[in-house]
C-alpha positions as CSV (number, residue, x, y, z in Angstrom):
1,M,2.2,1.8,-10.7
2,T,0.8,1.3,-7.2
3,Y,-2.6,0.5,-8.7
4,L,-1.2,-2.6,-10.4
5,S,-0.6,-5.0,-7.6
6,K,-1.7,-8.4,-6.4
7,S,-4.8,-6.7,-4.9
8,N,-5.6,-5.5,-8.4
9,L,-5.6,-8.7,-10.4
10,T,-6.4,-7.7,-14.0
11,A,-4.5,-6.1,-16.8
12,I,-5.8,-5.8,-20.3
13,F,-3.4,-5.0,-23.2
14,D,-4.1,-3.7,-26.7
15,V,-1.7,-5.4,-29.2
16,D,-0.6,-3.0,-31.9
17,G,1.7,-0.3,-30.8
18,T,1.3,-1.5,-27.2
19,L,2.8,-5.0,-27.3
20,I,3.9,-5.3,-30.9
21,D,5.7,-2.4,-32.5
22,S,3.5,-2.4,-35.6
23,M,2.0,1.1,-35.8
24,D,4.5,2.5,-38.3
25,A,3.5,-0.3,-40.6
26,W,-0.3,0.2,-39.9
27,R,-0.1,3.9,-40.7
28,F,0.7,3.0,-44.3
29,A,-1.1,-0.3,-44.6
30,S,-4.2,1.2,-46.3
31,K,-2.0,3.1,-48.8
32,H,0.0,-0.1,-49.6
33,Y,-3.2,-2.1,-50.0
34,L,-4.6,0.4,-52.5
35,A,-1.4,0.3,-54.5
36,S,-1.5,-3.5,-54.6
37,L,-4.9,-3.2,-56.4
38,G,-3.5,-0.6,-58.8
39,L,-5.6,2.2,-57.3
40,S,-4.3,5.7,-56.6
41,A,-3.4,6.1,-52.9
42,G,-3.2,9.8,-53.4
43,A,-6.9,10.2,-53.8
44,V,-7.4,9.9,-50.0
45,D,-5.2,10.7,-47.1
46,T,-5.3,7.3,-45.4
47,V,-2.5,8.1,-43.1
48,K,-4.2,11.1,-41.6
49,A,-7.5,9.2,-41.4
50,F,-5.7,6.3,-39.6
51,D,-4.0,8.6,-37.1
52,S,-7.4,10.3,-36.2
53,G,-9.4,7.1,-35.7
54,G,-7.6,3.9,-36.7
55,L,-8.4,1.5,-39.5
56,R,-12.1,2.1,-39.3
57,S,-11.6,5.8,-40.1
58,A,-9.2,5.0,-42.9
59,C,-11.7,2.6,-44.5
60,Q,-14.5,5.1,-44.3
61,E,-12.4,7.6,-46.3
62,I,-11.4,5.0,-48.8
63,I,-14.9,3.8,-49.5
64,K,-15.9,7.4,-50.2
65,I,-13.5,7.3,-53.2
66,Y,-13.7,3.6,-54.0
67,P,-17.1,2.4,-53.0
68,Q,-16.5,-0.9,-54.9
69,L,-14.1,-1.9,-52.1
70,G,-16.9,-1.8,-49.5
71,P,-18.6,-2.7,-47.3
72,H,-16.4,-1.3,-44.5
73,D,-15.9,-4.6,-42.7
74,R,-14.8,-6.5,-45.8
75,L,-12.3,-3.8,-46.7
76,A,-10.9,-3.6,-43.1
77,D,-10.4,-7.4,-43.0
78,A,-8.7,-7.4,-46.4
79,I,-6.2,-4.7,-45.3
80,T,-5.6,-6.5,-42.1
81,M,-4.9,-9.8,-43.7
82,S,-2.4,-8.1,-46.0
83,M,-0.4,-7.4,-42.8
84,L,-0.1,-11.1,-41.8
85,P,3.4,-11.7,-43.2
86,L,4.8,-8.9,-41.0
87,Y,3.3,-10.5,-37.9
88,R,4.6,-13.9,-38.9
89,H,8.2,-12.8,-39.6
90,T,9.3,-9.3,-38.8
91,L,7.4,-7.0,-36.4
92,P,9.3,-6.6,-33.1
93,A,8.0,-6.5,-29.6
94,M,7.7,-3.1,-27.8
95,P,10.8,-2.6,-25.6
96,H,10.9,-4.9,-22.6
97,A,7.2,-5.9,-23.1
98,N,8.1,-9.6,-22.6
99,E,9.9,-9.0,-19.3
100,F,7.0,-7.0,-18.0
101,L,4.4,-9.6,-19.0
102,K,6.5,-12.3,-17.4
103,S,6.8,-10.4,-14.1
104,L,3.0,-9.9,-13.9
105,Y,2.3,-13.4,-14.9
106,Q,4.6,-14.9,-12.3
107,D,2.8,-12.8,-9.7
108,G,-0.5,-14.3,-10.6
109,I,-2.0,-11.2,-12.2
110,S,-4.6,-12.0,-14.9
111,L,-3.3,-10.9,-18.3
112,N,-5.7,-10.4,-21.2
113,V,-5.8,-8.9,-24.7
114,L,-8.5,-6.6,-26.2
115,T,-7.7,-5.8,-29.8
116,S,-9.3,-4.5,-32.9
117,N,-7.1,-6.8,-35.0
118,L,-8.0,-10.3,-36.2
119,R,-7.1,-13.3,-34.2
120,E,-5.5,-15.0,-37.2
121,V,-3.2,-12.1,-37.7
122,I,-2.1,-11.3,-34.1
123,D,-1.7,-14.9,-33.0
124,P,1.3,-15.6,-35.2
125,G,3.0,-12.5,-33.9
126,L,2.3,-13.2,-30.2
127,I,3.5,-16.8,-30.6
128,R,6.7,-15.8,-32.5
129,L,7.5,-13.2,-29.8
130,E,6.8,-15.7,-27.0
131,M,3.9,-13.7,-25.5
132,R,0.9,-15.8,-26.2
133,P,1.2,-18.2,-23.1
134,F,0.9,-15.2,-20.8
135,F,-2.7,-14.4,-21.8
136,S,-5.8,-15.9,-20.3
137,N,-8.2,-14.3,-22.8
138,I,-7.8,-12.9,-26.3
139,L,-10.8,-10.6,-27.0
140,C,-11.1,-9.5,-30.6
141,C,-13.5,-6.7,-31.4
142,G,-14.8,-8.3,-34.6
143,E,-15.7,-11.5,-32.8
144,I,-17.4,-9.8,-29.8
145,K,-19.1,-7.3,-32.2
146,R,-17.9,-4.3,-30.1
147,A,-15.8,-1.3,-31.1
148,K,-13.0,0.6,-29.4
149,E,-14.1,3.7,-31.3
150,N,-16.7,4.0,-28.5
151,T,-16.9,2.5,-25.0
152,T,-18.6,-0.8,-25.9
153,A,-15.5,-2.9,-26.3
154,Y,-14.2,-1.8,-22.9
155,T,-17.5,-2.4,-21.2
156,Y,-17.7,-5.9,-22.7
157,G,-14.2,-6.7,-21.6
158,I,-15.0,-5.7,-18.0
159,Q,-18.2,-7.7,-18.0
160,H,-16.6,-10.8,-19.7
161,L,-13.8,-10.9,-17.1
162,G,-16.2,-10.4,-14.2
163,I,-14.4,-7.4,-12.7
164,T,-15.1,-3.8,-11.8
165,P,-13.3,-1.2,-13.9
166,E,-11.4,0.2,-10.9
167,R,-9.7,-3.2,-10.6
168,C,-8.5,-3.2,-14.2
169,V,-5.5,-1.5,-15.9
170,M,-5.8,-1.0,-19.6
171,F,-2.7,-0.5,-21.8
172,E,-3.4,1.5,-25.0
173,D,-1.4,3.4,-27.6
174,Q,-4.0,5.6,-29.2
175,P,-5.4,8.7,-27.5
176,W,-9.0,8.1,-28.7
177,A,-8.9,4.5,-27.4
178,A,-7.4,5.6,-24.1
179,A,-10.1,8.1,-23.7
180,N,-12.8,5.5,-24.2
181,A,-11.2,3.1,-21.7
182,K,-10.9,5.9,-19.2
183,A,-14.6,6.8,-19.7
184,V,-15.7,3.4,-18.4
185,G,-13.6,3.9,-15.2
186,M,-10.5,1.9,-16.1
187,R,-7.0,2.9,-15.1
188,V,-5.1,3.5,-18.3
189,V,-1.4,3.3,-19.2
190,G,-0.4,4.9,-22.5
191,V,2.4,3.4,-24.6
192,C,4.1,5.8,-27.0
193,K,7.5,6.5,-28.5
194,R,8.9,9.7,-27.0
195,A,9.7,11.1,-30.5
196,E,5.9,11.3,-31.1
197,S,5.5,14.3,-28.9
198,M,2.0,15.2,-30.1
199,R,0.5,11.7,-29.5
200,W,2.4,11.6,-26.2
201,A,0.7,14.8,-25.1
202,E,-2.7,13.6,-26.2
203,L,-2.3,10.3,-24.3
204,A,-1.2,12.2,-21.2
205,E,-4.6,14.0,-21.2
206,H,-6.4,10.6,-20.8
207,C,-3.9,8.3,-19.1
208,D,-2.8,7.8,-15.5
209,L,0.7,7.2,-16.9
210,V,2.5,7.3,-20.3
211,I,5.6,5.2,-21.1
212,S,7.8,4.5,-24.0
213,D,9.5,1.4,-22.6
214,Y,8.1,-1.2,-20.2
215,A,11.4,-1.0,-18.3
216,E,10.0,2.3,-17.0
217,V,7.3,0.5,-15.0
218,L,9.0,-2.9,-14.6
219,E,11.5,-1.5,-12.1
220,K,8.7,0.3,-10.1
221,Y,6.5,-2.8,-10.1
222,S,9.4,-5.1,-9.1
223,K,10.2,-2.9,-6.2
224,Q,6.6,-2.7,-5.1
225,T,6.1,-6.5,-5.1
226,A,9.5,-7.4,-3.7
227,P,9.4,-9.2,-0.4
228,T,10.3,-7.2,2.7
C-alpha cells in the first residue's frame, strides 16, 4: 500500500461489497422483488445477470420478460428501495473496514464514496455502522447521472474532487467496475471473499491489490505511516 500515503491524499470507496457486506443480499434482490409482486422469478436468471453487470444488467433482463415493470431506472430504484430495511437493521460491515477508515481519516487522507446505490438507502447503513462521519463526499451515480458500467462515473469523481487519477485509490468489489476505474488511471484495490475464487481471479486481472479483510492493508499502512 505504498501508493496510499499522506502524499496521496484521496481514497474513494464503493459501498456494497466493499464497505458493507451486502452482495449476497443483492445477488437475490431482483428475484425476491419479483416474488413480492407475484411474478415468476424463474423466467429470467437475475442472479447470473447481476453477477455479470450489476443491477442494471439484471433490470435489463427482467424488462425483456416483464416490460410493464420498466423503464429501467424506475425498476432499479424499486428493487433498491426494497433493500432499505436490511441497511437500516442487519447488514454488517466488511471485516475491519471501520478500523481502516478511522486510520486513514486520522492521517488526514480525504475519504469519499462513489456508489451506484441510492443515498436514502446507503446513508442509514453507513450511519448505523458508524462510517458516515469519515466521508467528505458521497457521490451517487443516479444523482450525478454517470454510470460505473463505463468510465464516466470515475472520470466525474476525479474531476469533482479536483485530483489526478494517479493520486487516487479506488476500492471496488466487482471486476467490471474495477476495470473501468483502472481504465481512467486510478489505482484500484479489489475487495472480495477468498471463497469466491473466480471473482477473486477476475479482480486480480484489473487491481493493484485484492483483499478479503481490511486488516490485510491496515497493518501495512500503519507501519508505513508510523513515526520513525
